[in-house]
N, C-alpha and C positions, 0 to 999 in steps of 0.2 A: 322589239330589238333591245331596248334598255333592260327588260327583264332577263333576256338571254345573257347580256353582258354581266349583270349582277350575279347570275347563277354561275357564270364561268370564273368569277374572281377567286373563289377559294381554290379551285383547281389550278389556276394560273399561279397563285402564291405558292402552292406546294411544288409545282414544277420549277419555279424560280429557285426554291430552296435546294432542289436537287442539282441545279447547275453549279459550276465552279464559282461563279460570282455570288450566287445565293448562299452556298456553303461558306464562302468567305465572310459574308455579312453576318451569318449566324455565328460563326466563330468569333468575330469581333464583339458581338453582343455578349457571348459567354465570357470572353476575357474581361470585358468591362464590368460584368457582375462579379467576377472573381477578384478584381483588383482590391476592393475594400476588404474582402476576407483576407487576402494576402497581407495587406497593410496591417490588419489587426493581429495576424499571426506574427508579423515582424515586430510589432510593438510588444507583444507578450514575450517573444524570444529575447528582445532587448532588455526588457525588465528582468527576465530570468538571468541573463548574463550580468546585469548590474547587481542583482541580489546575490550572485555567486561570490562576489568579493566581500560580502558582509555576512555577519552571523544571522541565520534565519530565526534563531531563538530570540535574539535581541529585537528583530523586526516585529515579531509577534508579542514581545514583552513577557516571555515565559522562561523558567529555568530549564536547564538541559535535562533534568530528571523528571520533567513533566510527563504525565501519562497521556494517553490518547484523548481522554475526555477533556482534560485541561487544554490540550492543543486545539481541539475543535471549538471549545468555548471561547478561547482567546481569538481564534481566527474569525468566528462569527461576530464577536464584539468589535474587533478592529474593522471588519468589513462594513458593519452597520454605522460605525463612526465616520468612515471615509467614503460613504456611498456616493457622494458628489465629487469625489476626487479620483479621476480615472487613473492617474499615475500612481497614487498611493494604493489603490485597489490592485493594480497590476503587480506592484512591489509585494503586497501581502500575499497575493496568489502565488507568486514565484517562491516566496519563502515557505509557504505552506506546502507547495509541491515538493520543494527540496527536502523538507523534513519527512514527508510521507515516503518519498523515494528512498531516502537513506534508511528509514525503518524497514521498508520492504526488502531492500538489499541485504540488510543485516539479518533479517528473518530467513531469507532464502539461503544465506551462507551459514545459518545455524548459530549466529552470534547473538541473536536477540532473545531476551527472556519474555515469555508471555505473562501478562499480568494475571493474578489470581481471579480477578473479577471477570476477565475474558475466558480464562481457562475453565473455570467452573460456572460459566454463565447459565448452563442448563440445570444447575442444582438449585433447589429452593433454599433460601436463606431463612434460618430460624429467627434471627434477630437482625433485621436489616438496619435498625437504628443503632446498633451497638457501636461503641467507639472503635476506631481502627488506628493502627500504628501509623504515624506520620511525623516526621521531624520538622519542627517549626524553623523559621528563619532566625538568624542570629539576633536581629533587633527585637523580635518578639520574645525570644528566650531571655534576653537581657532585661527588657522592661518588665516582663512578668516576674522574673526573679527579684528585681528591686521592689516591686509592689508587694509581693508576698513576704519578703523579708521585713518590710516596714510594718505590715500587719502583725507579723509574728513578734517583732520587737515591741510593738504597742501592747500586745497581750502579755508578754513576759515581764516587761518593766512596770506596767500599771495594771496588775490583775484585778485589783479591787475597784478601780474606777472605770476600767475598760469594759468589763463584763463580756457580753457576747458581741459587742460591736466589731472587734477584729474579725470574727467569723463571718459576719454579714458582709463587711467590706472585702474580705478575702474572696467570697463568692462573687461579688460584683466585679472585682478586678479580674477574676478568672473568666467571667462571662464576656467582659470587654476584650480580653486577649483572644478568646476563642472566636468571637465574632470577627475580629480583625483577620485572624488566620483563615476563617471560612471565606471571607471576602476575597482573600488572595487566591485561595484554591478554586473558588467558584465565583469569578467576578460578576458583578451586577451589570448587565448590559445597559447601554445608553442609547439604544436604537429608537426609543419612543414607541409609538403605536405599531411600528413595523416589526417589532420583536415578537418571537413566538410566545405563546401563552406561558409555557414552562419557564422561560427566561424572565418574564415579567415578575414572577413570584420568587425569584432567586434571592432577593434581598430579605424577604420575610423568612425564607427557609434558613438563611445563614444566621439570622438573629435567633430563631427558635433552636437551631442546632447548638449555637454558642451557649445559650442559657441552659439547655439540657445538659451539656457537658459540665458546666459549672455546678449545677445542682447535683449531678451524679458524683462529682469529685468531692463536694462538701459533705454529702451524705456518707460516702465511703470513708472519708477521713474521720468523721465523728464516730462512725460505726466501728471501725477497726481499732481505733486508739482508745475508745472508752466503752462503748456499749457492749461490744463482743467480749472483752476481757471480764467485764462485770458480770455478764450473763454466764460465762464459763465458770467463774468463781462461785456463782450462786448455784449452779447445777452440781458442782462438786461439794457443796456445803461449806465453802470457805468464804472468808472475807478478805477483800483487797486491803492493802496497806492504807494507813491513815492519809498519807500524802496523796494517794490516788484520788480520794474523794475531795480533799481540800484543793487539789489542783485540777479540778474538773474543767474549768473554763480554759486553763492553759493547755491541757491535753486536747481539748476540742479544737483550739486554735492551731496547735501544732499539726493535727491531722488535716484540718481544712486547708491551711496554707501549703502544706507539703503536697497533698493530692491535687490541689488546684494548679500548682506549678507543673506537676508531672502531666496532668491532662492537657494543659495548654502547650506544653513543650513536645509531647510525643503522641498525641491523638488528634484525630479529625472527625 
């Protein structure tokens, strides 16, 4: 008898679910499970409504002319920094969604310009490490100009005692300025071991890129202001003026300081 009762329990449960009372209980269970999801959606909508009154770019800490890569990097960095703060994460999520939706709307209306990196993503780049045009922030422009002007004044006012030191320090100042600029364009994440492998190496990449730009600027400055004119004169069988050879260090310093400032100001 007990065996028959046990065997009939599943059928009895299914039959109860088909009755109005059973269907009502099932509906109550579904509603109970849906309540946390609805509360979560309400919190997200509330965060989005709160974010609508503030600038989403300020929430993510990026300029308005930031490209898609910079937006994604800033978003991931902020999310990793606030992973234990649910309210902050919802605020960041709402700001990111607002920026993405605005970009999508502009693109659908034909008002957005597609970045060259995205437009020609299928084309192989001959020199992926080449400098690219990018305007630096005002503070970087100012500090770099002051540093290079000091190095140039040192070379021009004390040519005998300064020697090649202004050129070396000009390259160092250029490297520092470029590294600061790279760190702003490609922020170093602070997520710790949870960060992706590529983001963990971002700090080293920024330093290498800044040093490379400074080396390239110093080389180009020295080459175009002294080495190239001397080589052209030699090929033509002529000799450069006397002041050209006497002012070798000053010409090298002028080229190095000028190109280092230009590279820091307008390349990335």
